[in-house]
N, C-alpha and C positions, 0 to 999 in steps of 0.2 A: 731745875730741882736740885737741892743740895746734895753733895756727895755723901752726906750721912743719912740719907733717906733709909728708913727702916721698913722692911717688908712685913715685919712681924704683925703689926696691927691688921694686915689684910689677908693673912694666911688662912683665916677662918671664914672669909667672906666668899662664898660660893660664886656670886655674880662677878666679882672682881677676877677671881681665878679663872672662871670660864672665859671671860673676855680677854684675859691674858693668854690663855691657851689659843684662842681664836687669832690674836695678834701674831703669836709665834707661828702658828700654822700658815698664816698668810706670808709672813717673811720667809719661812723655810720653803714654802711651795714655789716662790719666785726662783729658787735654785733647784727645783725638782727634788726636794728633800721632804719626804712624808713624815708628818708628826700626827700620831693618832692620840686622841684624848677623849676619854669618857668621863663625864661628871661623876666625881666621887668626893663628897663633902669632907670626909675624914682625912684623906691623904692626897689631895689634889695636887699639891706642890710636889710631892714625891713622885706621883705618877707622871707629871709633866717633866720633871728632871730625868726620870727613867727613859722618857722618849727622846729627849734632846741630847743627852749624853752620848749615846751611840752614834748619832749623826755627826756630832762634833769630833769624835774619835775618827770616824770615817773620813771626814774632811781634812783633818790634820794629817792623816796617813796618805791620802790620795792627792789632795789638791789644796795645799796651804794658801795659795792665792785666793781661792774661793772663800775661805773662812774670812779673809780680810774684807772681801766684798759683802759677805753676810753681816759682819760686824758693822760695817759702814752703813749698810741699810738699816740696821737696828738702832744705830746711832751710838755706838761704842767706839771711842777713839783709840788709836794706837797707844797714846800716852796713858790713857786710863787703864788699858789692858796691861801695859808694862808696869804701872804702879801696883796693880792688884797681884801680878805674878810675882813681883819682887817682895811684897809684904806678906805673902801667904806661902809658907813652906810646907804646910801640912796636907795640902791637896795637890792633885795632879793639875797640869795645865788644862786638861780637858774639863776637869770638874770646876775649876775657877771660871773658865769661859762659860760653861753651862749656867753656873749661878749668875754671872754677869748678864747674860742674855735674858734669863727669866726675870731678874730684878729690873732691868731696863724696860722690858715690855710691860711689867707690872706697873712701873712708874708711869709709862705713857697711858695706861688704862686709868690709873688713879687721877692723873691730871685731866683727862678728858671728863671723867666723872665729876671732878670738883668744879670744873669751868664750863661744862656744858649746860645751856639753859634748858635742855630737854629733860634732864634727870631730876 
């Protein structure tokens, strides 16, 4: 998937956002990090962001090595993270990481939907 993948077209797609939330819950559960998500069509991205951000803050404060394991599991490279951290001075590291995680999981869901013969 290209680096310039935009999540904008999918932010109003309840099915995509629900599947994205399920993917994030699955990835975070592997590290015993609970993510609660209730379907809400109007602010699904915001609700998901508000669940992921505190977990990222906690990981960075307590166990920074675990954050790299989580990012590896989600398929976000260290180089990709460094690029995003360098080019974005308006957000905290936690906010940037949270957006990267949601965006990458959304990409996975969109790819599955586009290439799955069952949908």
